[in-house]
N, C-alpha and C positions, 0 to 999 in steps of 0.2 A: 711485229709478232713476237710474243714471248715464248721461248722454247723451254718447256719444263723438263727438268732432269728426270731420267727414268729411275723410278724407285727400285731399290734393291729388294730382292725377295726376302721374306722373313726367314731367319735361321731355322734349320731343321733340328729335331731332337738329337742330342748328343748320342753317338753310337754306344749301345750297351755291350758289355763283354759277352761274347758268344753270339753276336749278331751275324746275319747272313753274309758270307763272303762272296757267294755266287747267287744271283737272282736271275731267274728266267721268267719271261713275260709272254703270255699268249695275248696279243693285242687284238681283242675282238670288239666289234660293235661299230666299226666305221660306217658300214652301210646303213644300219638302223639309225645312227646319229644323223646321217644325211637325209634319210627318208622322213624322219620326224620334222625336218625343216623344209620339206618339199623340194629337196635338191637331189641331183643324181648321185649314185653311190660313189663315184670317183671323187666327188666333192668331199665326202667323208674320209676317203683315203688320204687326200691331200692334208686335211685337218689333222689326221692321225699322225702323219709324217712329222708335223711340227712338234708333236709331243715328245718325240724320241730325243731330241736334243735336251729338252728340259729334264728328262729323267736321267740321261747320261751325265749331265752336269751336276745332278744331285748325288750321284753315287759316292764321290769322295767324302761328302758331308756325313753320310750315314754308314761309312765303312765298307761299302760294297766295292770289291775289286773287279768282279766279273759280272757282266750283264749280257744275257742272251735274249734276243727278241725274235719272235716268230713272225716273219714278214710275208711269206708266201709258201703254202704247203703244196705237196705233190697232188693233193686233191683239188686245189684251187684252179687247175687247168679246166675243170668242168664248168666254170663260170662262163658267161657270155664272152664272145670274142672281143667285144667292145671293152668290157671291164678288164679282161686279161691284157689286152694291148695297152690300155690306159695305165695299168699297174706297172707294166714293163717300162713304159715311158717315164712314169713317176720314179722308178728305181734309178733309171739313168740320170734323170735330172737331180735327184737327191744326192747321188754320189758326186756328180760334178759340182754341185753347190756346196756340199758339206765337207769335202776333202780337206780344205785349208783349215776350217774351224775345228774339225776333229783332231787334226794333227797338232794345232796350236794348243789345244786343251790337254794334250797328252794321251789321247785315246788310241789304242791299238785296235784295228778292225780286222776281223776274220769273217769269212763266209763259210757256212756249212750247207750241205745239200748237193744233190747231183747237178751238174752243169750242162749235161748233154742237150736238154731242151731249150736252154737259154740262147739268146742271139749273141753273135760274136762281139758286137759293140758293147753289150752289157758285160760280158765276160772280161773283155779288155779293161773296162772301167773298174770292175771288181778287183782284178789283179793289180792294177795301178794303185788303188786305194790301200790294198793290203801291203804293197811294197812301200808306199809313202808313209805309212804309220807303223812299220815293223819295229822301229826303235823305241816306240812309246810304251810306257808301263803304268801310267796313272790309272787308267780304266781300260779293261779288256772288253771290247764290245764285239759280240759274235752275232751275226745276222743270219738267221736260217731262211734261205731262199731256195725255192723248189726243194723243200725239205719234208721228209716224212720219216718217222721213227722206224717203221717197218722196212722202208726202202733203205735206210741207213744200215740197219742190221743185215739185210740181205746183201748189200754191197760189201759190208765188212766180212761177212761169212764167205763170200766168194773169194776175197783176197786171202783170207785165212786158208781156205781150201787149196788155193793155188800154191801157197807156201808149203803146205803139206805135200802136195803132189810133186813139187820140185825139190823136196828133201830139205827145205830150210826150217821146217818145224816138225818135231816129233809128236804124233797124235797123243802119246802117253803124257806129254808135258802140258797138254791143254787143260786149263782150269778156268774158273770164273774171272781171273785176272787177265786172261789171254785176249778175249774178244775186244775189251775196251781199247786195246792198243791198235785195233783196226778201225775203230769208229772215227767219224769226222771230228769228234771232240777229243781226240786222244791227248791233246796238249792241255786240256782244260780240267779243272776240278769238277766234280759232280755238283749240280745245283743244290743249294740248301733250301731255297724257297722258290716256289713256282706260283706266279700270280696270273689269274685269268680274269679279264674284265668282261663286262656286259651281262653278267648274271647266269651265264651258262656253266654248268658244273660238269664239264667234260675236259679230258686232257688232249683230245684230238690228235693222237698219233705224234705227240711232241716229246722228244727226249725220253722215250720209253725205258731204255736201259739205264740211262744216267739218273733218272728221277726216282729210283727205287726207294730211297730213304728221304726224299725231299718232303718238306711241308708244303701244303697247298692252301692258297687263299683264293676263293671264288667271290668276286665282288660285283655289285650291280652296276657300277660306274661304266659307261661306255668309254672306249679308249680315247676319243678326242677330248673327253672331259676329265681324264685322269691327270692329276696334278702332282707336283713334286712333294707337296704336303701329304697327300695320301700315300705316296710311295714311302716317305719317311715314317709315317705312322705304321705301315705294314712291316717295315724292317725293324722298327722299335719293338713291336709286339712279338716278333719272332724270337727276340732275345730272351723273353720270359717263358718260353715253352720248355717243357720237360721232354727231351728227346732221348729215347731209350734204345733205339735200333734193335728192337726185338728182345732186349734183356728185361729182367724184372728188377725194379728199384728196391734196394734193401735199406 
């Protein structure tokens, strides 16, 4: 039997000056992708998980240093018990399987979102993955798990209020730069580009504070069909945009 060498993927567009440094992705469409093929929704989630590595490995080629992906929202607990249990199992297997490859590729992994409702085994795996990749700097991958923008702001506000009550923070010193220091993403730059797959034009409670000045791309592609080439094209088109941040161009 003759084994054929695996072909290398085609090179992506050379990063343009002013390209996105931080890209966030709402990975939508796994369930519909599976339904279209007559398969259960979890089949789509497994297919979608395989796309994550492809996009992560494309980041250095297009100049993206930070990638944040929306894996499971605070609202997703409303899905069927079978689907939720399947997703939690998928997260555990994904972390176990991908820890070595992520570390070897130079990826630093962080998780954002509340952990109270997550099971202890998953939390342990999350902590171990964060520790195992803490020294890496090539790509900063942030996984939003049991995350909701409103929940994040509420938790941050509670911590801020506790600091005020305990005298560690003067209310007169609070401004728009104060709250971000209490958010889950306090060590990350704000996203420059937010991509949502599957054709839905909603932000779905994702990075509400951080995305105030982000550019959005809503694309029809379902997440399991999303490719490194499409990722590269979206990042390249971002570099040609005129971003004014509320100012008037003179």
